[in-house]
Every structure is written in structure tokens, then in C-alpha cells.
N, C-alpha and C positions, 0 to 999 in steps of 0.2 A: 562748920563741915553742915552740908547738907540735910536737910531732910530727906531719909527714903524714900524713895518710891514705893507707889501701893502695888501691892501684888492682888493680881484678880485673884477671884474664889476659883475652887473644880467647878462649881454650877456654872458659872460666866462663862467659862473657855468652854465649856462644853456647849452653850448655848449660841456662840458665836461659828462652831464648829461646826451647828446643823444650818445655820444661815450658811455658808460659803460653800456648801456640800448642796444645798437644794438652789441656791442660785448657780451652779455651774449645770448640773442637770436641768435647769429649765432651758438654758443656753445652748445646750445641747441637742436639745428635743426641738427648740428653735430650727435651728443651722439643718436639722436632718428635714426636716417636715417644709423646708425652702428648699434644698436640695433634690428631697423628692419632687415639689413641683415642677421645680426647671426640667427635670428628667419627663415629666410626662409631656411638657410642651415641645420638648425635641420630637418626641415619638410622636405626639401628633402630626406635626409639620413632616415628615419624615412620611408618614403615613398619607399623610395627602400628597405628595410629591410619587411615592407607591400607584393611589390609586387614578392619578391622572395620567401617568402610562402604562395602566395594567389595559389590556384588550377587554375587559370585562368591563372596564368605565363606561367605552363608548358602547349607545345600543343599536345603533343602523346595522342592521341586517347586512349581510355579503349579497350584493347581485350576483346570480352566474353567471359563467363566462360563454360568451355567444359563440355558438358550435355553429361549424361548417362542414358540410353536408356536402359529398358527390351528386346528388338530384340537383343539386341548387344550380347548381354548373355545367351539367353536361343534358346539351341539348340535341335529337335526333344525331349524327355520326359526329359528334362535336368530339374533339380532343376528352377526353376524360379529365378533371383536375381533379389529382387525390388529395384529402383532408389530412393533414399531416398528425393533428391531434386526435383521430378517432382511429390510428392503426395501431394494435395491439402488440406489445413488445415483444419481443423475443427475447431468449435466453439469454442468448451472446452482446444486448444492448449494454450500454455504456451505464452505471446505476446512476441514480438518479436522487440527491436528499430530500425526501420529502418532510415538508415542514408545513408547522400549524398554521390555519388559515385565520388571518384576522377581519374584524369586522370594518366596514366602512363609517367613517363619521358622516355626520347629516351633509355639511359641505359637499360630498362628491358626487351626490346625483341631484345637487340642486340645477344642471345644466342636461337632465336627462329630458327625452323625449319619448320614451316607452316602458310601462312597469316591467318589472322583473320580480321573480320569485325569490326567497331566500333559502340559504342552506348553512345547515348549523352543523358539519361532522366536522371532527376532530380527528385530524390526523397525525400521530404518533411517529416520529422519526425510525426512520431503519437501525440507525447505529446502537438507539436504547432501546437496554434491551431490562429497563425498571418499567414497572408501570406508571400511567400518568397521575399529576396529581389531582387530587380532589378539588372538582372546582365547587366555586360557590354557587348556590341555584340564584339566578336573577328575575325578577318578574320582569315579564316582556312591555318594554314600552310603547303606549300609544303612540306610534309613528308612522306619520303616510306614509308610502311607499313610492317615492320619486323616481319618475323615469331617466334612463340611463343610455347614454350613448355607447358607452366605451363599456366593458367587459372588468369588473375589476377585481386584479387578484396582489397576492403580497409581492414585497420586493423581497429579493434574497439576499441575505447581510451576507454571504461568505464572500464574493467580492469586494462589498463595501468594506469588513472587518479585514480583508486581507492586504489592503493598501497601506502602507506604511511610506511618508513622504520622506524625500530623500536630504530635506534639511528639519530637521523636528523641531529647532528651534525659534527656526524663524515660525514656523507653523504655529506655533503655540499663542504665540502673539496677536496674530490674525485670526482666531479661533468665530467662527459666525454665531451668531443670535439663531438659535433654531425657534423663537415665535415669530419671526417676519420673513413671511417666502419672497414677499418683492423686493423686501429691503437686503436677503441674501441672492438675491439675480440678478441684482445693481451689484453688489459687492462682487460679484464672480465676475460679470461682462467689463466693469472696472480692471480688477485686476488682472484679468488678459490681457486689455488694451495695456497695459503699465507698460514698460522696459523692465520692470524687474526681470534679474535670472530665476529666481523661484517663484515667478508669477505660475508655472505650470503647476508646481506642486500643490502651490497653498488652491489653486482653484481646483485643481480632483480632490485636495481635504476637504474645503468648503463643501462641495458636491456629495460627498460621499459622508459628510457631516449631516448635510441637509435631510440628504436620502433619507439615512435610518433616522431624522426625529423627526420630519414633516411627513415623509409618505411610507414608514413602518405599515401603514397600516389601511394603505389606500393608493391607487395607481399614479403616475405623472401627470401633471397638466400638460397642457401644451408648450407652455412656456415654459416650464424643468424639462420636458423634452426636447425646446429647442437649445437649452442651456448645455442637453448631454450631447445634443448632434456640434454641439460650438465645442464644448470640449475635445470631443472625439477627434473632429478634422484638427486643431489645433496639435492633441498629441500626434498623429498623422503624420502632417508636417514638420515634427520635430523628431522623428521616425522612433517615437515613443507607441511601438504597436501593443505591447502587453498592456501599456496604459490605457489604451484603446481601448480594448478588449475588454478591460476591467469594465470600465464605462459601458460600452453598449451591451454588454452581457448584463448589469443590476439593469438598466431600461427594459430589456427584452424580458426580464424577467417582472419586472411591474407591470405588465399589460399589454396587451395587442396593442400595436403602432398601424398606425395608415402607411400604405407603400410609399410615399410623396418622404413620411420621415423616419422611415427605416432605412431608406437613399440619403436622405441627410446627413445619416453618420458617416458616409464612405467606406462600407463595410465589404465590399471586398478586396480594397490592398490592404487589409487587417489578415484579410484569412488568407490570402495568397501567402503574404508573410509567415502566418504561421506553417503554413504547409510547405514553406520554403527550407526548414527544417529538417534535414534529414538527415539519415545516419549514410554510411558506405553503402550500405544495400540498398538506398532508393528509397526507403520507409522513413514513414515518421512515426512518433512514439504514439500511444494508447491515446496519453491524457490529450495530448499536441490533437489529435483528430477530432476527439469527444468534442475539444472546444472549438473549434473551427466547423464543424457539424454544427454544434450547437447555434453557432452564430450564422451561419447560411440558414438555417430552416427556421424561421422566424414565428412566431403569432400575427397573423396581418388581420384586419377587419376587413378587410373584401377581397375578393378575388384580383392577383396581380393581372396588369393587362400587360400583352406583348407591344415589344418597341425594339424599334431596330438597332438602338441604341447601345442594346444589355450583351452585346457581344462576349465581353468579359467573363458572364455569369455563365457562359460554356463551357470555357474553357477552365473557370472553376469547381462547377458540377461536372466536369470529368475527371479530376485531380480529386476530386473528395469522393467522387463513385469508385477512382482504383482504389486509393486507401483504405477505403472501408470495406472495399471486397478484400483487398488482402487480410483484413482483419475478422473479417468473416460475421462483421455488423449487419447480415442480411437484412433487415428489416427497417435499418437508415440507408442503405444502398436503396432500396424501392423510396424509402421519403426525398431523398435523394435526385431519384427519377420524377417523381411528380412533381417538385417543387421546381425545375428547371424544364420540362417540356413544355408548361404553360406558356415562358417568358420570351420562347424563343420564335422571330417573327417565319425561320424554316427550321423545325424542327427535326426535317426528315437524317440530317446527319448525325444528330444527336442520338435520336432510336435507332439508328441501324448500328449503331457503333456499340450502344447497352446492350441490344440484343447479341451482336457477339460477343462481350463480353462476358454475359452470364451465359451464353451456352460455353461458354472456356472454362466455368467456374462451374459448372454441372448443374444448375438451375433449369432444367430444362422445362418446367410448368410456367416460369415466368417469362420464359422466351415466347413460349406459344401465345401465353396470355397478352405481352405486349408487343405481339404480332396484330394479335385479332383487336385490341384495344384502338391502337394507334397505328402503328407502321403501315398496316394496309391500308390504311384511311387517306394516308398521303400521297403525294405524287414523287414517287423515287428515280431518281436519277442511275445514267450507269454507271457512277461509282459506286462498286461495293455492292450492287444491287443484286449479282446472284450470289454473293457471297452470304449474306445474309438473309436471303431465303434458306439458301442450303443449311443454313443454322437450324433455322425454323420446322426446316422438312427429317434436319436426320434429329433434331429433338423431338418429335414425335416417333421418329423410330423406338428413339429410348424410351419414351413412354409407350413402346408397345402399341402404335396407332391410336392414343387418347386424342380427340375432337381432329379425326383425319378429315372428317366431312367438312367442319367447319372450315378449315384452313383449303380445301380443297375451291368452296362456295367463296371463300376470302380472296384467294387468288383469280375467282374469275370476275371478281364486280372490281379488286384495284385498280388503278392506274399504272399501267407500265410503261418501262422506257419507250422510245422511238421504234426500236424495232417491233417492238410489240408479242414476242413471240417467249413463250417457256421453255424452259428446257422439260422435257419429255420423261427425266430421272426423278424429277417430283415427283408426278404421277404415280411413275413406277413405285419407289419406294413408300408412299403412301399408300398406292393396293396391298403391299407386301406387309405393313406395320400393321395395316387393319387385320392380314389373317396372322400373323403373329399372336398378337390380341388375345383372340376365342377362339381360334381355327374354325371360324364360323364361315362356310362357303357363303350361304346368303348375306350376311352381312357387305362381304368384301364383293359380290356379285350387285346390290344394290347401290352400291358407292360406284360401282364403274357406270352400271345406268346414269347414273346422276353425271356423272363425268360426261357419257357423250350428250347428256340434254343440256346440259351448260356452254355445250361446244366448243370445251377444252379442247380435246382432242382435234381443233381446227387451228389452234394459236400455237400448238407443238411445233417443232421443228424437225420429228420423227414419231409418226402415227403409230409405228409399227410396235415399238418397244410395249406400250399399254399393253395392245391384243397380246403380245408374246408373254408379259405377265399373267394374264386373265388366263393363258393356256398351261401355263406351268404350275396356278393354284390352281386350277380346275382337276389336273391328272394327281394331284399331293392329296385333292380333295376326295379323290374318287369318283369326279362327277365326268365320267369318259364322253357322254353325251353334248353335256355342253363345252369341253375339252374341244371337240370336233366340230361344233358349230361358230366357236371362237377359231379355228382353224380357219375352214372354210369362210369366213368371211377375212380374215388378213390375204388370204389368196386371192381371194376374189376384189382385193385393192391393191393390191401388189402381188402379182404373180411371181416374180422373182425371191418372194421370201421362199417359196421351195428351197434353194440351194442353202437357206441359213445355217449353220452349224446350231445354234443354241435352239433354234425350233427342233432341228433332228434329236438332238438328244432328250426333249422331251418324250417325243415319239416313242426313244427307245426306255426312258422310263417306262412309258406305260409298257412294253414289251416284258421290260423287267420286273413287274406287279405280276405281269399274268405268270410269271416265270418261265418263258420263250428266251432263253439264254442263247439260244444261234440265233433266230432274228436280232437278240443285242448285238452279237459280233458281226452280223450282215451289217447290218445300223452302221457299226461302229467301221467299217471298212469302206461305208460308199463316203463316212463323215471325213475317214484319213484323207481323203482329196479334195477335199474342201479345208481343211483346217490351217491352210497358210494365212498368215492375218489374226487368225481366232485362234491360235492358241489356248489363252487362255477359259476359252467358252468350250473348248474340248475338252481340256484338265477340267473341268466344272461339271462337264458331261457326266466323265465316267466317273468320278466322286460319286455323286446322284446314283449310279447304279452298283458302285463298291456298295454304297450303307445296305442298300436291300439283296446284296450277297449273301454280304459277311452277318447276317441277323439269321439266316437259314445255313448255313453249312461250315463247317470245322478250319480251323486252322491251317492247317495243310493245303485244304482245295482254295481256300481265299489267297493264300501266299501264289499257287501255282498262277490263279485267276489274275493277280497283280501281272505277276511275273509275264503272263504271256500276252495283254495289255498293253504293256511297258518296251517290251522288247519287240513284239510284230505289229503293233499297229501305232508306237510313237506316244503313246500316253507318257505325261513327267512325271517324277518324283513330284509327293504333293504332302507337305504336312500329317494331313488328316490320314493318309496311303498309309505312311510311317505307322503312325498311333494304332489306326485299326486294326492292321495285320499285328504288331505288338503287344495287342490288347487280347485279340483272339490266343495269341500263345500262351498270354497270362492267367488267362480264363482255365486253360486245361493245364497249366502248371506244367509248360514244355519248355524248360530251359535253358536246355541245348538251342531248340528252335527259337527262343529269344535272343539269342546271343546270335545264333549264324541268320535272324532278320538285320539285327543290328548292324551285323559286319557286311552285309549285304548293301544295304542301305547307305553305307560308309563308301564303300568302293563302288558304287553307282553315282556318285559325283552330289548325293544329296547334302545341301547344307545341313551344319546344325544348329537349331533351332529352339526356342520354351516349345514348342510339343514334344521336340527328342525327349527332350528332359524329365517333361511332365511324365512322360508314358512311363520312364523308366522309375521314375519316384509311387508313381501311381500303383505300377505291379508292385515294388518292393512294399510296399507300406501294405496292399489289402491283400497282396494271395502271396510271398512268402513272410507277409506276419515280423518287419524289421523293429526294431524300437525306434523309437523318437529320436534318441540319441545319435544310433548310424542313420536315421536319416539327416539329420542335421548335419552332419557328417559330409555325405554325400552332395547337399544342396551346397555347402560350402567350398568342396571342393571345383562343384560345377561353377559354378560365380567366380572362383578364380581364373577358369577356361574364355568364362567370354561375360560381361555382366551383361549381354541382349540373352542370356539361354533361361532368362525366369522374368515370367509376368506374373500377371494378377490372379492366375490358377494355378500358378508355383505359391506365390505366396499364401494365395486360400488353402492350399493343400496343407501346407506346413504348419498351418494355426491350427489347423481341423487335427492333425498328427500329434500337436502340443496339447492344444485341448485334453484329446482322446488320452493322453499319457495316464497310466494308472498306478505307477510310483513314482511322481515325479520325482521324490527325494534320492531315486537311486538313481534315478537317470541323467541326475542335472549336479551339478558342485553344488554342495551345501549353501554357496551362498549367492544363488540364483532362486528369481522366483519364478512359481509357476506365470505368474502376470509376463514377465521380460519375456517369456517366451511365445507370447499372443503376439501378432501379426499384426499392426494398425489398417482400420476399416476406412473408407472415406466419409470424413466427419461430416456430410451430407447424409449417410446413412444411420448415424446416432443419432442424426435430429428428424428422424422419417424423412427428409425431403428426395429420393430415390426415387428410384421405381427398379432400379437392379434389384431381382429376387437374393439374387446371391450376397450380394452386400447386406440387404434388411436381413438375413440368413444368418450372416456371420456376424452381427453388431447384434443381434438379437440373443443367440447364443452366447458370446462373450459377457452381453450384460447378465445372463443367468448364472453362468458362472463365475459372477461376481457376484448373486446375491441380490442382483435390482432386478427384482421381480415386475416391479412396479415401469421401470424405465423402457424393462423388452415389451411390456404390452403397450405402451405409450408408443415404441417404435413401431411397432407393428399399425397400428392403426391410424399413425399420424403417413403411413407406406400408402397406408391404403386411399384415403384421402386425397393422396398428393397423388393417384391415377395406377399405383402400382397392379400387375394383374394377380388374379386369385393364385394364392401359392400354398400348398397342402401342408409342405414343410416350414412354411412361417408358420402358419396357423397352428401346428402344431405345437412349435415353442410357445408359442401365446397362450394356447392351452395349458400348457405343465407350467408357465407361471403364473396363472392364474391360479391354479390350483394350491400351487406352493405359495403364496400370500396368504398372509394369515386371515386379509379384509374381504371376508364375503367374497373368496377365492371362488367355492363351486358356483354360485350365481354367475360371477363374470366369465367362467367357462362355457355355462349352459349356454349364453347368450350371446357366445362367441359362434358355439358351433351352429347353434338356430340362426343367426343372419348368414352364416355361409350356406348354410344346407338351401336358405330360400333362396339363395341366388343360385344355386346349381351346382357349386363347387363341390370338390370332392373331398369329402372330411374322415374319411376312413384310417389314414393317420393320427388326426386328432382323439377321433374317437375311440380309435386304440388308447393312446396313452389317457383320455378321460375316465376310460373303465378301468385299465391297470389300477389310476390311483384310486379308486374308489374302491377298486378289490382291495388296496392294500389295507384300507383302514375300516373293512368289514371286523365287527367282534360279536361273538356270538357260540352258539353250536353248530353240528355238520348240517343242520336240517335248516337252521335260520340261513344260513351261509346259502346254500344250496338256491333257497326262495328269494333269495336278494339275486343271488347272480342271475334265474331265471325271468326274475322280473325286469332288472338290468336288459338282458338280450332282447327280451319280447318287446320293451320299450321302444327302443331302438329300429328292432324289424319290421316294427307296423309303419316306419317314417320310409320304409325300401333303404336303410342303411345297410349296406354289405358290412359285418360284422369280421375284422381282422381275424389271422388265422394265431394272433400272436395274442389276441385276448382269451382264445382258449387256451392256450400253454400255458398262459399265466393264472387263469381257475386249476390248471392240472397242479400247478405249484402249491396253492392255496388250501387246494385236496390233499397235496403228499403231505404237508405241515398238519394237519388232524388228521391224517388213519386214513384216509378213503383210496387206499390204494386201486380197487375197481374201477373209479372214478375217473382215476390218473389216467388211467389205460385209455378208456374210452373215451375222454378229452382230447387226447393226445391225437387220436386215429380220426376223429371228426374234425379236428387242425389239419389233418393232414390229403383226408379227402377235401375238404373246404379249399385248402389251396392247391390242391392239384400237386402235388408232390409226391415222388415213389418211393424216398428213404428216410425210413423212422427218423434219423439225425436231418431233419432238414433246419431246424435252429438250436438253440445254445439249451435254451428250459424247455425243449421237447429232448432232449438227450439228457440235460439232467432229471427230468420228471420219470421218464419211462424207467434210467439206469437205478431210480431209489423204487418205482414201484414193483418191477421185475424183482428187484433184490428180496423185495421185504416177503413178495406170493411166492419166493420162490418158482419161479416159471423160469424155467427151461429154453421153451422155443421159445417165447418172447426176446430172452435175453440175450438166444444166439442169431437171433434175427437182425436185434438192435447190433450188436457186436458186430455180424456180416457187413452191414450200411457202411457203420464207422469209417472204414478207410475208401469206398469211395464219394464219402460225401466231403463239401465245402472245408467240413470239420475234422476231420483227418487229422491233422497236426496242430491243433487249438489248445492251447495254454489253460483255457475253463475247461475243458472235455476232460485235460488230464488229470487237473484235480476232483472234475466231478467221478473220476475211476477212482483216484486214491482214495475217495470220502467211501465210497460204494463198498469199497475193498476193507476198509477198516468196522465198516456197518456189519456186513457178512463175518470177520472173524468175530464178532462180539455175542454173534445168535449162537442158538443151541447147533451141535455140528450134526449132521447127516447126508447122507451121500447126494442130496440135491445143492445144500449147500454149499458142502467137498465141489462140487462140478463148476456151481456158479464162480467160486473163489478160483478155482482154474482159469476159469474164463477171463475173468474180471485181471490176472495177473497177466495174460498173454496181451490181452488187449494193451493194457499199461504199457507194456515194452512196444510193442507196434508202434505207440504212441510216440514212442520217447525216440524210437528210429526214426521214423518220418519228422520230427522235430528238429532232430541233428541233419539228417538230409537239405530239409528247409531252410535251416541255418547257411548250412555248409552253399546250396545252391545261390542266396542271395547275396552272399558275400562273394562266390563266382561272378556273381551277375552285374555286381558292383564296380569291381575289380576288371572286369571285362565292358563294362561300357566306358569306365572313364580313360582304360587305354585307347579302345575304340574312338572316343570322343580324341584325347587327346593329337592320333593320326591323324585326322583329319584337321585336326588345327593346325599341324606343322605342314600338311602336303599344303593345304591355303596359302604359309607364309612361303613357302618355297616358290609356288607359283606366282604370287606376288612380288617374290624378290626377281625373278626372271623376266617377267613383265614387266619392272621397275629398270633392268638391266638393259632389257630391248629397246629402252626408251631412251634410254641415258643414249645407247649405240645412235639411235636414230637421229637423236638432237645433236651429237656431235659430227656428222658426218655431213663435211661441207658439200659434197655432191648426191644425192640420193639417188640411185640408180632408177630410170624413168619405165613403167610396164609397157603395153603395149601399145597402151590408149596415151601416150603421152606425159604422164600425171605420177609422182610419189605413190610409192605401192603404200598402204592403209597402214596405220599402227597395230590390229590387230594383227596381219599375217606378218609383218617384222617379229611380233611377238611370237 
């Protein structure tokens, strides 16, 4: 039996356990320390790579981009070449993502020849709403600035990152090394020269990878641009135009190119391919137009040169011009114009075409601008010459005579076509436009004298026209002596003008202004013999006479006057004649006369048109107070009868009625909004690029109703800068918008008023709105309010500004609220005297203030006089006045009973019944007018259809007749006789 093994003691076991535990802990500590060291080294390597790729790692400052100004390239009368980069961007331009600038490396400026300054601006991308990360402060490096020949910009990574090769597996194996530019250029060239099917994808990937890694902080050099051109040309040959566009776009974003480098990429076929991607309506998408425009408008290092081989630029520029115009990208349109014009050897065709297109777009100011800058300095041909100048002259008319004198001087200097003559209508229209702008006869006279000194009347075929125009303007301005002198000068040059119908019409107008109606009738009797062939001049002469007669005679006499001239002297019915007489009946609220006049016009054979319908809608709204939903029903029925029965005035009238609806929720279905009733205005008016005062007013009014006060003010200011004549109503809206704006509104309103007053404009409506707003915000006792009112009125009266009666009645309402009823009566009486009114109910404010003042003071005589004037006023059936009467009656009922109070209460009750009865009669009359008008219009349309059917039947019989009968002259009878 072997001996037993020795058993260690407990102390030895504990010692061994301690040694083992200590050894394992030491090994763990060693391993953990090693892991931490490896991790630290890896982090250092990673940080090193990050620092090398970081833009703060490079110390070279970025050079400023070369700025090309117009003055560098414009000499004397040369065609202006506009620099594209310096143009202000419009609100409707395509959005451009702003990327942070990068500094250049020292290699960039090694070949420069001119020192530049550094710029350290940091631009945050628009798409990011978070603040930029804090940047580490780096001490500036002592680097000597080196001259540079090319401006340095950053490469746009959007096109590079969006590129995806068609075969990703093959491209990974051939990924380039970004550290070697020369090797990369050789690799791309060899790949393109190979016969590999994926060579183009590989070349594109290598190009974009190299652009990102080698040129992310500097511009492309010449060799890389040559590679870009080679790849772009190869993509084009393989019909891969989208890839070619990415290559060219990234190259353009990297910095300005020379003209030869740009055309080496063959950009026109790329742009043309994108513009060929149209929908069924012939329009390109907004993205396609943006890309094509971007490629067409490169940044070049020098002014482009004219070349007869650049004819494709003409067609491409035309197409881009049209597509951007359809998308309302007006600033891009002008950039394309200035890009195309300098490149054409003979730009007259493109210049004339652009002027005509801008006129159709209603951009009248630029029509005039491009004519004065370019077209007037060219040598136009007979093709479209008159159409182009017609557009320019009509644009001046739309601008109310803006730059009419410059247009005349340009016409005198420019090289005209072979015949060398000017149509006289151009001079006549320019003179009329100058008169319409300010109604200043001295300005028109000066312009006509300049026309004579320039010898323009020797170049026109009909010199009599401008003289007749000056005679007309002289009579309208009340300058009878000047009119007589122009008449004598004209007769001296052409004695046959004595028998001119138009000239005799102006003589009759002078007699009408003098009130000699017998002389007017005799003048028309003599003109009747001469009117054959001049019927339009004959009718126009009567219309000018009717305007004068209708201002001073009642409706019945106006109708008799019209009937006398139409039946006896052969004056034809005209839309203005129909409207003038209908409005006269509407003014006096003569329903039977209104309907009988419309019936007479229908039987007289007057063709229904928009003026006929506008007269009906206007009177139904203003005279018979029809609510909006009834007006809308009438308008819908009129549109069903004929689409040509509505025009801009109709739409504007309906829009104002919609905006003026007091209870939209009651007048419309619950699911319809107020904005749905507002009729759209010309888009140019919202941009302030219009001179039409009505469009500007409508655009401002709609913006105010939407709560966009700053937008309304901007529309007004831009319209004035664009050339809109002064408009008191637009100024009033601008002042209201400024006062309702929370940001310094009071100062803005005063500035608008002061500027308009210095120009001599009528500021009474705007001042009235300003003062009423100030009065509504007064806080204090009666004496403080009175003192503030006196100071406010005295301040403006010192500037010789007439205070509108509406301001005084508004003051009366304020005193009514604080219980100063004697002053209420005094202010309303003063307002009536200042306005020249003879009726106490001349306005709603006056009626409201006087009703409450007379009731509170128990003035029986004053209340009786007020209520006696009410039935004869325009407010006899007004809904607001009815509510004022009811409110005043409730106030009197709460007062202490007395003999005077009872008498006033009885008068108020009788007046309330009278208003209710008149309102019922007014609504009945309005409904009857609507029904009768629609019946008359339907009968007239039926008669027209029957006449057309009879004419068509006669035509059919005439065509089917094999041997038509001969008349006395041996020729077939006319179609009119057959019908």
C-alpha cells in the first residue's frame, strides 16, 4: 500500500489562491492598457484624415469672383451687354441652394498675374434651419497673396453625388486614386479610348470622384476642363444628354470658363434636347427649364464675341425666352435677352421679336427700355418693322405717356427701312398719351414743338393727323386760342381739311362746352352731308358731345337728345350711348325709364355687348342695392347668354361686390370661402409691374382683405417706380395698409402723404383715411380730444390741404360717444357746408350722428328737418340708416317720458315705416329690372339667331342655284341682296 499523499495546510492554500488572483488581475490590467493604446492610435489616425479633408486645414484665402459690369463693355451707342451675375433676383426665380464657400489651396494661385482680396463669408444653406456649428478659431497664416487669372468658386456637389453608374460592380474595381491628378486624367482618357461597353460609366464616375476629391476647394484647371469637355462630347454622341448636362453643370459651378472652353462642351444640343421634353400643351416642366436656363447662362471670363456661326443660339434663346415667359420667370427672360443679343451678327430680328413678345406679356416698361437701348440703334428691315414700333407706341400709351419724348427723339434718329416714312398714328398716339398722363397742356405743347423741330412731320405720310390731335387736346384743355392757331395753320397747309368730319366735330365740341346747343345741331347737320365713308368719326364726335350734355341735363332730356340725333341725323347706337343713358336713369332711380331704354336699344338693333351688361350690374348694385348672391346669379345668367358679355370691368365689378359683402356667411353656402369670390387680377399687378391703376387698386384691395399690409404697400411703391401715374385711391389704400401695420405704421403713412403732396398729387382721400384712423385711437377726456382734433386739422390746413367732409362727420361720431351733442350738430352742419350739400342725410355718418344728437337734445325742429330730408336722399332705402333709426328709437324709449320725447318717438316710427316701404319697393324694382333685362337680352339673341338662319338659308339657295339670275349689269346678284 503506497503511503498517503501529503495534504497542504490551509495557510498554504490561501497563499496559493492569493498568488493566482494577483497574477490574473495583472494580466487583465495589461490587456486593458494595450487596448486603450490601440484605440488612441486609431483615433489619432482618423483625426489626421479628418483634418486633411477639413476646409479649416487649408489656409489659402478665397479670391473674389471677377465682376463684369455693363460699363466695361458699353461704348457710345453700342448695344448694351448686360452682366448676368449682377442682376437682382426676382421673387419668381428658381431657388438656388447656397453652399458654404471653401478656401483655396496654395496651388490654385500659382499661375495668377493679378492680386486679389480675400473674402471669409460663411453662407448657411437655405434648406437648413439649425444654426451653423461653432468653428474653431485659427490664427491666420502668413501667406503671400499670389495673383490669379480665374475667379475661384466652389464645385457644386449636387450633380456629382446624384450620379449613379449604370454598372456599379465594374465601377468599383476601377475606382481612381484622387491623390494623383495627372494619373487620373490619363486614366479617364484611356478609358474613353478603350472599347469597353462600360467605358462611359467608368469615365463619368472617375470624373465626378476626381472633382469631389481634387477640386472640392478650388476651381477646375485647364486640363480638367478639357477632360470635362471630352466626356460631355462623348455623352452627346451616345445620346446621353442627361449625363452631359451633369458634367457641364458641375464644370460651370466650379468657376467661370472662357468662351472656347464653354463651346467645347457643345452646350446647344444638350439644351435643345432638354427643351424638346414637352407635354401635350407644348410646355416644359419647371425643373427642365431651370436646368436649360442654367446651362445657357454661364459665367464667362470675357465678353462673348459675335460670330456668324452662332445661329443656333438664336433659336435656342428664343425657345428659352418663351418657356421662361410662360413660367413668369421674368428676370431670367431678361438675362436670356442680354445673353443672346451680343452673340448675333444681325440681332435686329431677335430684338424685334423680343419686344413683341414682351408686349404680349404686358411688360410695357421693358418694351420701351429695349427699344431705346437696342432696337432704335439697329438697322431694321421692312419685315415686322411697323408691328414692332406699334408695340412700342402702344406700350407708351399703357404707361400713360412715360418716356414719350425719348421715343420721338429715337424715331427721329434711327435708321428706317427703305421707304423712310413714319406712320402718323405713332406721333398722334404719343401726343395723346402725354396728355392722358398729367392732363398738362404745356407738356403736350412742348412735345409737339419738339416734333416740329425734329422734322418728324416731314417724314410722315399724313401730316394733318398730328395737327388734328393738337386741336382736340387744346379744346379739351380749354385753350381755345391755341386750338384756333393750330386750326389756321392746318387749313393754311391743307385747305381741303375744312370738310374734315373729325375736325368739324371738334368745332362742335367747343360750341357744346359754351352751351350753344343750337349751334351744335347746325354743325351736325352740316357734317351729315360729309359723313359718307367717315361714319366712325361722325359717331365719335357725337359721343364727345353727349358727355358734355349728360353732365348738365336730367335723364329724360338726355334720352330725347339721343333720340333726336339718332333718328334725324343718322347717328348710330354706340355702347357708350347705351351706358350713359342707362346710368342717368339709375341715378334718379327711374325703374320704368331704365327698362324702357333697354327695350328701345334692343328694338333699335343694338348688338348686346359687355357695356350693356356692365350698366345693368352697376345700377343693380349701386342704385337698387342688390346683395352679392343676386348679382352673382345675374352675372351667371348673362354668361350663359354669351361669353363675350363680360370683360375686365365686369370681373372687377363682381370682385369689388364680393369684397364688400357684409355677411359672407349668409350670402354664400357654408362650404364656400370669401377668397373664392375674389376674381383674380393680372399677375403683373401683384408684382407692381403694371401701370393700370384699376388693376393695382384691385390687387392692393385684395391683399388688404387678406391681412397682407406690407404686400399692399409694396405693390403701390413698385407700381409708382414702374411708371404708374398718381392715383388718389391707390394712395388711400397704401396709407390704410401702413396704419394697420404694426411696424412703424404711422411714420410710413406720413411719408407716403408727404411724398405725394410734394409731387402735387391729390391726397384728400388718403388724408381723410389717415385722420379718421388717428381720431379712432384718441384717448382722453372731451377737452383733450377737442384739442387734438384742432391741432390735427390746423396742421394740414397750414399745408393748404382741403379737409374732406368725411373727416368732420367722423369727428362728430367721436363727440357723440363722449356725449358732446352740441358739437356733433355743429360739426355735421360744417361738413354739409364744406361739401356743398343741401341735404342733412348726405352720408351715413352724418345721418347716424344727427339722429342721436337730436334725440339726446330733444330737438324737435332738427329731427323734423333731418327726417324730411331722408326720403329725398340717396339713403332713403339704405339698410344701415334703417338700423340707425331703430337704435335711436330704442334710445328715446328708454328716456324719461315727455311731450318732446313722445313727438320724436312718433317721428322715428313713421320714418322707419317709410324706409321699410321704400326698401320693399327698391327690391321689387331690382328684381323686375333683372327679369326684364334678361328677357330683353334673350329676345335680342333669338332675333340674331333667326337672322343668321335666314342668311344661311339664302346662302344655301344661292349656292345650289345652277344658273343664277343676272342683274341689269349682267353680273350675278350680291349675297346681301339674296339674303
